GUVEXVO-332960 format. One record per residue: residue number from 0; residue in one letter; x, y, z of N, C-alpha, C in turn. Coordinates in steps of 0.001 Angstrom, whole numbers, plus 500000, padded with zeros to 6 digits. Layout:
// GUVEXVO-332960
SITE  num  residuo  n.c1  n.c2  n.c3  ca.c1  ca.c2  ca.c3  c.c1  c.c2  c.c3
SITE  NUM  A  X  Y  Z  X  Y  Z  X  Y  Z
...
// end
This chain:
// GUVEXVO-332960
SITE  num  residuo  n.c1  n.c2  n.c3  ca.c1  ca.c2  ca.c3  c.c1  c.c2  c.c3
SITE  0  M  500821  498783  500000  500000  500000  500000  500856  501269  500000
SITE  1  R  502172  501159  499931  503028  502332  500032  502780  503316  498906
SITE  2  Q  502344  502804  497743  502126  503697  496620  501012  504713  496901
SITE  3  N  500212  504474  497928  499116  505380  498241  499459  506361  499356
SITE  4  T  500692  506319  499862  501045  507113  501029  500802  508597  500814
SITE  5  S  501131  509130  499625  500956  510557  499394  499495  510953  499435
SITE  6  R  498599  510063  498978  497178  510359  498994  496594  510191  500385
SITE  7  S  497165  509289  501182  496530  508922  502443  496825  509897  503572
SITE  8  T  497618  510968  503310  497905  511919  504374  496641  512628  504855
SITE  9  K  495608  512697  503994  494352  513302  504395  493230  512264  504369
SITE  10  A  493587  511023  504572  492605  509950  504497  491644  510002  505678
SITE  11  R  490458  509467  505443  489442  509340  506485  489013  507873  506534
SITE  12  L  488770  507386  507739  488273  506026  507897  486790  506086  508247
SITE  13  G  485972  505448  507415  484544  505369  507677  484180  503967  508116
SITE  14  I  483362  503850  509146  482945  502542  509648  481424  502477  509706
SITE  15  D  480876  501434  509122  479441  501173  509182  479195  500118  510250
SITE  16  F  478543  500525  511339  478215  499594  512419  476831  499035  512140
SITE  17  G  476764  497823  511605  475494  497215  511268  475067  496166  512277
SITE  18  G  473842  495695  512119  473323  494695  513036  473967  493334  512869
SITE  19  T  474509  493051  511667  475149  491760  511422  476617  491875  511046
SITE  20  K  477037  493042  510552  478443  493200  510180  478915  494609  510492
SITE  21  I  480221  494726  510723  480867  496026  510875  481870  496133  509730
SITE  22  E  481727  497169  508933  482590  497308  507756  483329  498635  507802
SITE  23  A  484618  498587  507520  485445  499781  507521  486014  500025  506132
SITE  24  A  486138  501291  505766  486757  501658  504494  487497  502970  504667
SITE  25  I  488661  503057  504028  489415  504305  504025  489314  504930  502643
SITE  26  L  488934  506187  502617  488867  506941  501375  489936  508025  501387
SITE  27  S  490576  508189  500257  491504  509300  500110  490710  510574  499870
SITE  28  S  491376  511705  499869  490686  512980  499681  490046  513083  498303
SITE  29  D  490523  512291  497331  489916  512322  496000  488963  511158  495770
SITE  30  G  488593  510458  496856  487537  509461  496763  487964  508048  496462
SITE  31  H  489262  507780  496352  489728  506419  496096  489643  505568  497371
SITE  32  I  489214  504308  497210  489185  503386  498343  490580  502797  498519
SITE  33  L  491180  503067  499660  492530  502602  499932  492542  501324  500764
SITE  34  F  491428  501067  501459  491364  499924  502365  489898  499621  502644
SITE  35  S  489540  498340  502718  488205  497965  503177  488273  496599  503842
SITE  36  H  487465  496426  504859  487443  495161  505598  486159  495098  506411
SITE  37  R  485555  493892  506494  484354  493740  507308  484487  492534  508223
SITE  38  V  483840  492638  509384  483842  491558  510365  482408  491381  510873
SITE  39  P  482074  490202  511398  480735  490016  511982  480564  490899  513219
SITE  40  T  479368  491406  513403  479067  492204  514592  478945  491302  515824
SITE  41  P  479667  491609  516901  479483  490844  518153  478137  491207  518777
SITE  42  R  477092  490535  518368  475743  490890  518781  475548  490709  520294
SITE  43  H  474804  491651  520876  474479  491632  522300  475735  491669  523182
SITE  44  D  476797  492287  522672  478072  492347  523396  478674  493730  523190
SITE  45  Y  478409  494637  524121  478891  496007  523970  480414  496068  523993
SITE  46  E  481028  495427  524967  482492  495466  525056  483123  494803  523824
SITE  47  G  482514  493698  523360  483016  493045  522161  482897  493933  520941
SITE  48  S  481824  494717  520878  481642  495650  519761  482707  496736  519778
SITE  49  L  483006  497245  520968  484073  498247  521085  485401  497670  520610
SITE  50  R  485702  496433  521029  486971  495815  520626  487034  495633  519112
SITE  51  A  485898  495247  518518  485866  495070  517062  486153  496392  516358
SITE  52  L  485610  497473  516862  485855  498791  516274  487321  499196  516419
SITE  53  F  487882  498995  517614  489275  499359  517836  490202  498514  516955
SITE  54  D  489875  497231  516818  490707  496342  516002  490674  496752  514530
SITE  55  L  489515  497205  514045  489416  497651  512656  490255  498905  512427
SITE  56  V  490227  499822  513379  491044  501031  513250  492523  500667  513242
SITE  57  A  492927  499780  514150  494332  499371  514218  494759  498670  512938
SITE  58  L  493886  497815  512384  494205  497117  511138  494358  498105  509993
SITE  59  A  493491  499100  509937  493573  500107  508877  494877  500898  508972
SITE  60  E  495241  501277  510188  496492  502014  510377  497689  501177  509944
SITE  61  K  497648  499901  510277  498752  499006  509916  498841  498821  508402
SITE  62  Q  497696  498579  507764  497682  498327  506327  498195  499535  505544
SITE  63  L  497862  500727  505998  498276  501939  505285  499579  502516  505829
SITE  64  E  500166  501838  506834  501369  502351  507490  501132  503791  507943
SITE  65  Y  499954  503970  508552  499535  505288  509003  499959  505475  510451
SITE  66  P  500428  506646  510848  500842  506863  512243  499704  506570  513216
SITE  67  K  499985  505800  514242  498954  505437  515218  498390  506686  515880
SITE  68  G  497066  506737  515926  496397  507847  516589  496176  509069  515729
SITE  69  K  496507  509000  514438  496384  510171  513573  495234  510067  512568
SITE  70  L  494674  508887  512404  493632  508680  511409  492289  509202  511929
SITE  71  H  491617  510019  511149  490302  510520  511531  489248  509455  511230
SITE  72  V  488323  509252  512168  487380  508138  512093  485946  508655  512199
SITE  73  G  485110  508226  511262  483680  508517  511313  482916  507211  511348
SITE  74  I  481954  507089  512255  481222  505833  512435  479725  506078  512285
SITE  75  G  479110  505330  511384  477665  505350  511240  477073  504285  512138
SITE  76  T  476207  504683  513057  475670  503765  514051  474145  503686  513949
SITE  77  P  473564  502551  514291  472114  502513  514426  471700  503363  515612
SITE  78  G  470680  504190  515428  470289  505106  516486  471143  506366  516467
SITE  79  A  471196  507043  517592  471938  508308  517685  472330  508552  519132
SITE  80  A  473310  509430  519305  473698  509850  520650  472764  510971  521093
SITE  81  S  472160  510833  522243  471238  511838  522755  471934  513182  522911
SITE  82  A  471281  514240  522423  471847  515574  522558  471896  516013  524022
SITE  83  R  471040  515437  524847  470972  515824  526263  471961  515060  527124
SITE  84  T  472018  513719  526955  472851  512889  527838  474133  512382  527182
SITE  85  G  474153  512347  525852  475297  511779  525156  475236  510267  525047
SITE  86  L  474237  509644  525670  474088  508193  525624  473308  507784  524382
SITE  87  M  473522  506545  523935  472879  506074  522717  471380  505844  522940
SITE  88  K  470596  506176  521920  469151  505962  521960  468681  505456  520599
SITE  89  N  467488  504867  520589  466798  504481  519345  467591  503501  518492
SITE  90  S  468366  502638  519106  469175  501682  518347  468549  500299  518370
SITE  91  N  468338  499719  517159  467833  498343  517137  468937  497354  517501
SITE  92  S  470188  497791  517523  471264  497013  518144  471187  497346  519636
SITE  93  T  470291  496655  520301  469849  497093  521626  470949  497114  522682
SITE  94  W  472046  496396  522433  473142  496393  523408  473895  497732  523421
SITE  95  L  473565  498622  522476  474149  499968  522487  473318  500956  523294
SITE  96  L  472062  500611  523571  471164  501559  524221  471686  502000  525589
SITE  97  D  471623  503300  525806  472035  503930  527078  473520  503749  527376
SITE  98  K  474303  503448  526335  475748  503322  526512  476446  504602  526033
SITE  99  P  477558  504978  526670  478307  506175  526260  479263  505846  525106
SITE  100  L  478690  505466  523969  479515  504964  522864  480564  505979  522419
SITE  101  L  480153  507214  522165  481111  508209  521697  482212  508439  522725
SITE  102  Q  481830  508544  523984  482836  508784  525024  483824  507616  525115
SITE  103  D  483311  506380  525035  484195  505211  525117  485122  505138  523910
SITE  104  L  484602  505516  522740  485453  505537  521545  486536  506603  521675
SITE  105  Q  486165  507755  522203  487141  508845  522329  488228  508534  523348
SITE  106  K  487905  507735  524373  488926  507335  525340  490055  506576  524655
SITE  107  E  489687  505751  523683  490678  504927  522979  491248  505625  521760
SITE  108  L  490398  506336  521028  490805  506875  519733  491070  508373  519761
SITE  109  G  490688  509043  520838  490907  510477  520927  489779  511268  520282
SITE  110  S  489958  512573  520176  488910  513463  519674  488729  513366  518163
SITE  111  R  489545  512518  517516  489464  512403  516062  488319  511510  515603
SITE  112  V  487432  511083  516505  486336  510191  516132  485001  510940  516220
SITE  113  R  484126  510665  515246  482769  511207  515250  481799  510070  514958
SITE  114  I  480587  510181  515504  479556  509201  515192  478294  509927  514759
SITE  115  T  477505  509276  513924  476207  509801  513529  475339  508650  513049
SITE  116  N  474081  508909  512792  473136  507867  512419  473491  507228  511086
SITE  117  D  473430  505898  511028  473844  505179  509820  472929  505442  508627
SITE  118  A  471624  505592  508863  470712  505851  507746  470951  507233  507154
SITE  119  N  471314  508195  507994  471667  509513  507482  472927  509436  506624
SITE  120  C  473896  508641  507071  475123  508448  506288  474802  507835  504926
SITE  121  F  473945  506812  504936  473553  506149  503699  472870  507127  502741
SITE  122  A  471906  507876  503262  471160  508807  502427  472088  509865  501826
SITE  123  L  472991  510406  502636  473903  511436  502149  474864  510879  501119
SITE  124  S  475347  509657  501343  476247  509014  500387  475591  508873  499023
SITE  125  E  474384  508330  498999  473700  508104  497729  473255  509411  497085
SITE  126  A  473011  510458  497894  472609  511751  497353  473792  512565  496847
SITE  127  T  475000  512212  497314  476188  512975  496924  476752  512501  495588
SITE  128  D  477060  511204  495506  477615  510698  494243  477115  509291  493948
SITE  129  G  475927  508989  494471  475366  507658  494286  474166  507649  493366
SITE  130  A  473178  506830  493722  472023  506625  492853  471130  507851  492744
SITE  131  A  471248  508784  493682  470413  509984  493666  471262  511249  493676
SITE  132  A  472408  511193  493005  473316  512340  492974  472611  513567  492406
SITE  133  D  472752  514662  493147  472232  515963  492717  470710  516021  492628
SITE  134  V  470014  515101  493278  468556  515127  493339  468124  516044  494486
SITE  135  A  467034  516793  494300  466634  517808  495272  466270  517211  496629
SITE  136  I  465359  516239  496654  464933  515632  497919  465084  514125  497807
SITE  137  V  465877  513546  498704  466169  512116  498689  465764  511508  500029
SITE  138  F  465055  510380  499952  464789  509602  501158  465584  508312  501035
SITE  139  G  466546  508129  501923  467364  506920  501934  466824  505947  502954
SITE  140  V  466571  504719  502523  465927  503705  503362  466878  502556  503622
SITE  141  I  467045  502166  504856  467777  500944  505187  466760  499907  505662
SITE  142  V  466636  498830  504888  465750  497739  505261  466598  496478  505362
SITE  143  G  466884  496075  506565  467717  494899  506801  467380  494341  508164
SITE  144  T  468382  494287  509045  468127  493864  510418  467118  494791  511084
SITE  145  G  467187  496064  510729  466238  497057  511210  465593  497761  510038
SITE  146  C  465073  498952  510304  464363  499690  509261  464523  501176  509555
SITE  147  G  465566  501788  509001  465853  503189  509266  465690  504030  508024
SITE  148  G  465823  505336  508188  465710  506235  507048  466385  507552  507313
SITE  149  G  466756  508227  506231  467362  509543  506326  466873  510419  505199
SITE  150  I  466805  511726  505451  466315  512687  504462  467435  513649  504094
SITE  151  V  467654  513803  502787  468620  514781  502288  467869  515771  501402
SITE  152  A  467996  517063  501699  467371  518103  500903  468448  519051  500389
SITE  153  N  468533  519160  499077  469522  520042  498445  470933  519774  498963
SITE  154  G  471256  518491  499100  472607  518087  499468  472914  518105  500949
SITE  155  K  471926  518402  501788  472173  518472  503228  471232  517545  503996
SITE  156  I  471790  516888  505002  470994  516017  505856  470035  516844  506711
SITE  157  L  468796  516372  506814  467855  516929  507774  467856  516011  508993
SITE  158  A  468517  516435  510047  468634  515591  511239  467448  515765  512174
SITE  159  G  466935  517002  512286  465805  517265  513157  466221  517647  514562
SITE  160  R  465314  518310  515260  465612  518793  516612  465901  517652  517570
SITE  161  N  465234  516515  517392  465419  515361  518267  466317  514295  517646
SITE  162  L  466938  514618  516519  467835  513712  515800  467111  512449  515315
SITE  163  I  465836  512585  514958  465065  511416  514534  464407  511615  513168
SITE  164  A  464772  512660  512439  464162  512880  511130  464398  511661  510233
SITE  165  G  463348  511204  509583  463454  510056  508689  463192  508720  509342
SITE  166  E  462949  508688  510648  462756  507400  511334  461344  506860  511100
SITE  167  W  461081  506530  509855  459767  506039  509447  459431  504680  510058
SITE  168  G  460455  503878  510388  460249  502500  510832  459557  502373  512173
SITE  169  H  459471  503488  512920  458839  503411  514243  457561  504243  514291
SITE  170  N  456850  504164  513165  455457  504567  513081  454642  503307  512835
SITE  171  P  453347  503334  513135  452534  502135  512903  452446  501795  511413
SITE  172  L  452414  500520  511091  452168  500096  509721  450860  500723  509254
SITE  173  P  450863  501484  508147  449628  502160  507730  448639  501226  507031
SITE  174  W  447386  501599  507114  446301  500888  506437  446354  499385  506731
SITE  175  M  446372  499046  508029  446449  497637  508432  445187  496872  508030
SITE  176  S  445391  495625  507641  444269  494714  507470  443778  494294  508850
SITE  177  R  442616  493646  508891  442110  493171  510174  443098  492188  510812
SITE  178  E  443660  491284  509995  444612  490301  510521  445839  490983  511104
SITE  179  E  446365  491991  510395  447535  492708  510884  447219  493454  512179
SITE  180  F  446036  494063  512228  445657  494835  513411  445516  493939  514632
SITE  181  E  444979  492743  514424  444740  491842  515550  445987  491095  515992
SITE  182  D  447042  491118  515181  448274  490396  515523  449476  491296  515279
SITE  183  Q  449510  492414  515981  450604  493361  515807  451830  492897  516587
SITE  184  P  452953  492686  515906  454150  492217  516608  454729  493282  517526
SITE  185  S  455352  492826  518581  456035  493736  519499  457347  494202  518883
SITE  186  C  457714  495436  519184  458967  496009  518682  459885  496287  519866
SITE  187  Y  461191  496288  519620  462147  496538  520703  461952  497920  521320
SITE  188  C  461310  498840  520571  461130  500204  521080  460057  500275  522162
SITE  189  G  459327  499169  522352  458298  499137  523382  456884  499262  522848
SITE  190  K  456752  499601  521554  455445  499703  520930  455104  498399  520217
SITE  191  T  453898  498322  519661  453500  497201  518818  453080  497730  517458
SITE  192  G  453238  496895  516444  452771  497260  515108  453656  498210  514347
SITE  193  C  454905  498407  514773  455809  499297  514044  456103  498759  512648
SITE  194  I  456317  499661  511718  456689  499277  510354  457886  498340  510376
SITE  195  E  458890  498654  511186  460093  497827  511256  459773  496381  511598
SITE  196  S  458820  496169  512482  458511  494807  512920  457790  494007  511839
SITE  197  F  457342  494685  510778  456701  494002  509661  457641  493820  508453
SITE  198  V  458406  494878  508095  459107  494849  506801  460607  494587  506888
SITE  199  S  461182  494568  508091  462606  494239  508227  462836  492759  507939
SITE  200  G  464102  492351  507855  464417  490936  507682  463834  490072  508789
SITE  201  P  464045  490432  510074  463423  489667  511158  461898  489690  511090
SITE  202  G  461322  490795  510599  459876  490870  510457  459353  489876  509429
SITE  203  L  460081  489752  508315  459715  488773  507288  459842  487358  507836
SITE  204  S  460891  487095  508611  461075  485770  509219  459939  485453  510189
SITE  205  R  459543  486446  510974  458451  486250  511915  457163  485895  511180
SITE  206  D  456902  486579  510071  455682  486332  509314  455666  484905  508767
SITE  207  F  456817  484456  508264  456895  483087  507725  456704  482066  508844
SITE  208  E  457307  482328  509998  457160  481402  511125  455703  481320  511579
SITE  209  K  455026  482456  511555  453616  482495  511964  452758  481583  511081
SITE  210  H  453053  481549  509779  452225  480791  508843  452715  479364  508597
SITE  211  S  453988  479087  508891  454541  477758  508585  454987  476981  509809
SITE  212  G  455237  477690  510910  455788  477041  512092  457296  476884  512034
SITE  213  Q  457918  477312  510929  459374  477207  510765  460029  478572  510944
SITE  214  K  461110  478608  511709  461848  479849  511896  463115  479801  511053
SITE  215  I  463146  480561  509958  464299  480593  509065  464604  482046  508702
SITE  216  P  465841  482353  508319  466186  483740  507967  465530  484192  506669
SITE  217  A  465492  485505  506490  464794  486098  505351  465327  485589  504015
SITE  218  E  466654  485431  503905  467213  485010  502613  466738  483619  502212
SITE  219  E  466487  482758  503187  465968  481420  502862  464511  481484  502422
SITE  220  I  463759  482412  502974  462364  482595  502555  462321  483060  501102
SITE  221  V  463226  483957  500747  463313  484440  499366  463596  483280  498411
SITE  222  T  464530  482411  498786  464860  481248  497956  463653  480332  497796
SITE  223  L  462952  480075  498898  461767  479219  498835  460707  479809  497906
SITE  224  A  460547  481127  497949  459503  481774  497160  459831  481815  495678
SITE  225  F  461064  482163  495335  461390  482443  493946  462087  481297  493212
SITE  226  E  462583  480318  493966  463260  479201  493315  462553  477875  493528
SITE  227  K  461784  477774  494621  461150  476488  494921  459626  476562  494948
SITE  228  N  459090  477728  494608  457634  477909  494493  456871  477460  495731
SITE  229  D  457441  477722  496899  456771  477395  498144  455611  478370  498354
SITE  230  A  454403  477835  498516  453203  478669  498574  453208  479635  499760
SITE  231  I  453652  479151  500924  453666  480011  502108  454693  481130  501933
SITE  232  A  455873  480786  501430  456908  481793  501198  456441  482825  500173
SITE  233  E  455758  482363  499130  455249  483277  498102  454250  484268  498702
SITE  234  K  453368  483765  499577  452408  484655  500226  453108  485676  501109
SITE  235  C  454112  485223  501850  454855  486134  502725  455556  487222  501927
SITE  236  M  456127  486859  500785  456812  487841  499948  455816  488833  499354
SITE  237  K  454634  488343  498954  453599  489227  498411  453139  490210  499478
SITE  238  D  452911  489718  500692  452506  490591  501797  453601  491596  502128
SITE  239  H  454856  491151  502065  455983  492036  502358  456018  493200  501380
SITE  240  V  455819  492915  500100  455813  493969  499081  454695  494975  499367
SITE  241  D  453505  494473  499693  452386  495377  499935  452624  496234  501174
SITE  242  R  453193  495637  502211  453473  496401  503436  454534  497463  503190
SITE  243  L  455556  497104  502430  456596  498077  502106  456027  499199  501245
SITE  244  S  455146  498848  500310  454517  499850  499445  453685  500837  500260
SITE  245  R  452880  500322  501180  452061  501189  502029  452933  502123  502868
SITE  246  S  453998  501543  503409  454860  502304  504311  455605  503410  503582
SITE  247  L  456096  503120  502385  456793  504153  501616  455817  505174  501038
SITE  248  A  454590  504748  500741  453574  505698  500291  453306  506740  501369
SITE  249  Q  453300  506317  502616  453112  507253  503723  454244  508269  503778
SITE  250  V  455475  507804  503509  456621  508720  503452  456437  509725  502320
SITE  251  I  455998  509236  501161  455771  510131  500021  454719  511174  500367
SITE  252  N  453663  510776  501072  452611  511718  501454  453126  512827  502374
SITE  253  I  454171  512552  503146  454688  513529  504107  455885  514303  503551
SITE  254  V  456839  513590  502967  458099  514209  502540  458088  514554  501053
SITE  255  D  457372  513783  500251  457304  513921  498798  458692  513963  498148
SITE  256  P  459508  512927  498385  460861  512931  497819  460866  512733  496307
SITE  257  T  461908  513229  495680  462102  512998  494251  462493  511555  493998
SITE  258  V  463377  511035  494871  463896  509670  494741  463927  509017  496116
SITE  259  I  463568  507751  496157  463785  506909  497333  464824  505871  496949
SITE  260  V  465890  505766  497733  466942  504774  497482  466868  503718  498584
SITE  261  L  466812  502459  498177  466786  501364  499141  468203  500944  499509
SITE  262  G  468417  500673  500772  469685  500137  501244  469432  499010  502230
SITE  263  G  470497  498435  502763  470359  497303  503667  470251  495998  502904
SITE  264  G  470235  494893  503650  470264  493574  503028  469116  493305  502072
SITE  265  L  467907  493790  502395  466759  493500  501549  466748  494334  500270
SITE  266  S  467635  495320  500171  467714  496111  498938  468215  495284  497764
SITE  267  K  468733  494096  498047  469219  493216  496978  468081  492482  496271
SITE  268  L  466858  492572  496802  465723  491865  496217  465234  492624  494985
SITE  269  E  465507  492083  493811  465247  492787  492557  463769  493094  492345
SITE  270  H  462886  492211  492815  461463  492417  492539  460910  493664  493218
SITE  271  L  461561  494147  494262  461051  495323  494966  461001  496549  494067
SITE  272  Y  461947  496675  493143  462057  497884  492324  460983  497975  491243
SITE  273  T  460363  496864  490941  459247  496878  489991  457903  496779  490705
SITE  274  E  457831  495926  491724  456546  495651  492354  456089  496764  493300
SITE  275  V  457006  497340  494068  456603  498382  495022  456039  499618  494308
SITE  276  P  456707  500158  493267  456119  501317  492574  454793  501012  491890
SITE  277  K  454527  499757  491573  453226  499407  491009  452120  499547  492044
SITE  278  R  452455  499291  493304  451447  499254  494354  451249  500577  495073
SITE  279  W  452316  501398  495186  452156  502565  496038  451204  503636  495506
SITE  280  P  450881  503702  494196  449887  504704  493781  448528  504553  494461
SITE  281  S  448185  503350  494899  446907  503134  495580  446853  503843  496934
SITE  282  Y  448007  504216  497469  448066  504784  498814  448569  506227  498837
SITE  283  V  449152  506701  497743  449698  508056  497711  448587  509054  497394
SITE  284  F  448578  510178  498097  447542  511207  497939  447853  512084  496722
SITE  285  S  447772  511479  495555  448052  512192  494306  447495  511371  493156
SITE  286  N  447124  512041  492068  446634  511295  490911  447761  510726  490061
SITE  287  E  449004  511044  490424  450179  510447  489783  451315  510424  490791
SITE  288  V  452176  509449  490643  453324  509327  491549  454594  509375  490715
SITE  289  L  455319  510467  490831  456536  510668  490048  457796  510271  490805
SITE  290  T  457654  509982  492089  458800  509536  492894  459371  508246  492315
SITE  291  E  460703  508165  492243  461375  506965  491729  461959  506155  492877
SITE  292  L  461899  504836  492720  462554  503921  493655  463801  503381  492977
SITE  293  R  464974  503616  493578  466232  503254  492926  467077  502320  493786
SITE  294  R  467880  501518  493094  468870  500652  493747  470020  501518  494246
SITE  295  P  470664  501112  495331  471823  501881  495804  473037  501660  494894
SITE  296  K  473718  502714  494561  474896  502588  493710  475985  501777  494395
SITE  297  Y  476093  501913  495706  477178  501271  496447  476702  500064  497268
SITE  298  G  475532  499552  496954  475051  498353  497618  474950  498534  499118
SITE  299  D  475222  497459  499863  475094  497550  501321  476340  498131  501970
SITE  300  A  477241  498703  501156  478444  499336  501696  478424  500850  501514
SITE  301  S  477265  501390  501181  477211  502824  500855  477646  503692  502024
// end
């Protein structure tokens, strides 16, 4: 990596703290990727998560022969640090809740570390030079282990007074059927019937288990539906599309974005980009829907 030393003097290390993986990448000032590496997230282990983050920073410094303690680090996290207490809130990685994540990171890494909401990072990335580059209003959606969102208007993140702008996943699923209303799943946030508990990967798994008695991950349900013509899996996928369509239609009714970009593990499902826009006109308060649903340019690493 020595050939990159001249570029890496102003390098930044970005880390995506996800529910299943933690991924780090170093970008030079001109946007070249100098280093990338991902590791599994130590789930339900706060101290283990801290160690994984520190180890990634140390590995990046070693790979680039960067002076220890000089690399600037930005971390996208589920949830946000409370403006009042500094402790983590609203994280579906529940082992981070009420923890002094930023303070603990700064003890090890110094003042050169910053954290912010991962969905906001995703939305800004795709609005800057990704699938929605130079678009006026962008809604970036992460649908994976959780269900987050971020809003970018004219190139700037809208964070909000409470740092929750774009958190569509913790509103009730709109236009519930009788069956959905009578069997609203519990959410980690303490409410029932949240959008996240229906359309996230775990939400899809829960729905399949409810109808089949089998508990399997979302990717296996997709395989059963599209490769093995399993009737229960097909129904679950059809319901998932309709729920996602209703939920994004509600966002369109409030924010009216030019483009919605999907991110997270479920953004890899190709049928969503054709089927969801077919369904959301039934729920959007307009005689036409010009909002576009786009694939992320940078996949689940945006």
